[in-house]
Phi, psi and omega in degrees: 000125179291144175291154174287148174307145185289334177198174184299323183293317175294323176299317177301317180292321175300326185271319187244339185059228181284358179303335179305329180282351181252018188274348178163178183299332185294347181268357184297331170301322178295322179296320179303315184292324178293330174291321179300320185276358178070020174283315169263136177269326176219165179300327181297335180296341179306334183287342184278153180295153173257128174239135177253131169267121174247106188252151177248031185299136173198146176275004179273357181222124182302330180286346184249347193289350176246007183287345174292325178295311180297322179297321181291326177294319179299312181305309180298322180291323177287322177297325178297336179276350174096011175268165173280128182244120167263142181229125180219153176251140174257155176261180177085002178285127188242140168272107182304318178302319182281326179284341185289142173097359175215181187299334183303336182292342178292344178275350187296300179297317175306330183295336177301319179289317182299319179288314178301320178297319179298315179299316176303317183292319182295308181286327173298324182274335183233076186304136178226177181259342176197163177209157178233134180257132177240112184216193179190344189229152175016267189276339182295317185298303179296331179294323177291320175299317183295321179293324179299313181291322184291318184274325172054052167241164178314123183202162181210156179239144173221140185257166174277352174095158180283158177284150172289153177287156180277195178300138177060038180057032180276167172205189186301329180294328177302323179291313179301312179293330175300321179300316178297320177294317177298318181292331177271008178073021182273333178227164178273165175297323177302316178294319175301318177299317181298311179303315184301316184287330190265341197284326186239091195280344182174200182308147172127161176287142188313135207287353178265190182272064177269189192296316183298309182292324175305311181291323178294322175296313180300332180299330178293326186267327172301329179103010182266348182221164182279156172305135184096350182304320186268348192235337179288118187296155182294320182237160178264130185291126181231163181304140184111165186278329182260141191237102183233007178271115186298134184295124180300332177293324178294315179300318180297319182290328178292317177298317181296324179296318179300315184286330174294324176302316181299321178295314180302317177298316184295323180265001180053046175270124185244160183304323183278357168281339185259317186279114179224171175303323180292323176290328173294319172304314178303317184294316180290330171299313177299317181302315177297321184288327183260356179066055185282179182296150175295335182295338180300325179300313179302314187280323177289328174294323178293324179293318179303318179298316180296333180271359182071029178255121177280127182226118184277129180306326184294339175298332178294318178295323176300316179291326178300321186290337181251009182234119182282146174275103187255357178221134176235122183235151180317132016267357180291331179220097196296337183271354184252130179231179185299327180297325179290322177292324179296319184298336183251017171118355174062211186293327178299320178292324177297312182288330175296321174298316183285329178301316171045052180070016177102006179288340171246132190287059174281136179275096182294338185269002176305131178286148174219173174295341179251013180130240176241158177297325178303323182292325178291311182297317186299327184265002179274155181288164175285159181300143182283342177093353177243290175295319173241115182278171173265166179288345174282335179223060185279169174291320175218150180286336178249168189291168188278001175228150176217150176252123186255145173233157176170193187287351173245005175211072184292327181261008174108165176205163187233139176226141177273094189291333181293347181255007184255130174296145186298331179282002179250002183294334174237122186214139178225134177196174184275138183290136172240103194273138174220141184265003177198161174300320181299315178298319182295318180298316176303315183295316180296312182291335176276000179084018183281343180261127184243169174304137181092350179284156167244105181286130180245117173247117181233176190059034176238015178285185179305315180277316189289325183308302350284168176103351174054056185298147175287148186236069178279328184301305181295323182289321175294326178294321178295316184288320181293323180279354179074026178278134180263084182222158174260163176219129176237148182200156167275357173274201181223172181243162172288153173299346177278359183284140169224160184112176183279085182239117184250116183242184176057032180299127182230141356294151182284164182303319184291343174261013177088018181291158184298337178301338184287338186264001180292147180233156177305134178095342177305144181270120178256128181244126178239128178229101185289326177300321182263007178056042184234149174210123189215152169257139185278079180223155177283159174303320182296317180295320175304309178299318179300316181294318181299328182289338181268359181294134177278145178303141181290135173242124180301147180284347182241148183261332184203187182077189187297324182290327178294318177297315179303313183299324182282344186249341191282148176258174186286169185297331182292349178248007178091010179054046178273163177271135176287140182295326182209000000 
């Protein structure tokens, strides 16, 4: 069921598009300004459709540093077709890797709302008939998907493509884990410097199955982006360590996206004609099969909310039980990157393996911007057996994500099972409590976390953080130091996280969730097979501790983050903002 328009202005755009500028002589001042900005060449051009390009180009993110080139290609392609083209860049685009490890990471998840709101603002104030989003990293991608559903006029998304892997199949995670190795005395500073220089060779979203690439891949299956959106690399590999030559295949895809948008406009195909509960199922099935980032759960739930679709977290476990994990990509399999997946057929080949003659309930009739999902799967190659396994010989019989419930996660929590060693699926240990990511990282690097511990990081949820900052540094430090410990949090992890790391615990500590009452030494029991996470305490003891909890006080006093903290909901609802 489609959501109602968010306001009368958006409803008008859905019904009239740029027709608002043709309603009478009173709109001629607007036309004069369009002539001034050279979008219109003559008043007669007002009869042509208006298409808006919304780019997130910035040199602050390697995945976006080349989007200005791709944006100009889109602009020329659309202008060649004879439509009026508005072109704008949005702000607030954040590189999670650069923001990570300091206070700035708290702005990352809130930026998803900021960017979606900017797009609503741009199109709401400058009505158009269709739009194309150009993005590439973490929060920018889901923000554009959310805006597509919210505005619901013909639209399409195209990414800048994943980064090539670095020397010796390294990537950004190699650097984070290198910090852990260096701190444990396993490598020299010179070696860490070398890893740092070699891991990220050029343009593109970081090369493994991290959040950005997970969301770019899911876009193909949700139906908002073209096949290859998530796997065609940003650059073409050339001699030398640095890679800045844009991949001709990516350029071709960008041109195809522009022309596909014209078809969507002509046929009046809109995002809410595409996005259904079944298409969300399809996306989660792919997520399970490829072992995507845990953050996909957060973002897809928020997208479902934008579309007015109710989606139960428990449904994810149902899909996981019937979906094999047939692909492991860095960080779950460090030598495999998106470029390798593309060479063997990309997302279509993964879905072809999973469909397995109908044994997994993929909806082949699901609509997409390129036709039906079935058309994509049918023309895709069969699994190669190495990068993409078959369902007869999968990496795991069940999917790469699981939702755990228990007395410290009544509303659920999420774990990336494809990144968990099999001997860690059942784990019990003593709680080692930290009230922030920063405190936890200091404790881990100082040797305070030992084998058998369960690191608990709390007050890092959407409200408590605020902003639910990603915590790749502590998880990578544990992995790099070779410590056999679990980590649980009401915050979230990077898609680059591997190990027994349970995030998104809801309700969060700041909302009075049970994770807030844990004490050092409490026994935490995690059973991924049974989808359970519990503290070994009686109900009476839990209630007793909850009564002594002090009211939460936000860590920020003013500005955007304070407003966000007061309005945001918990992770089990997608960390959306309450309307009132």
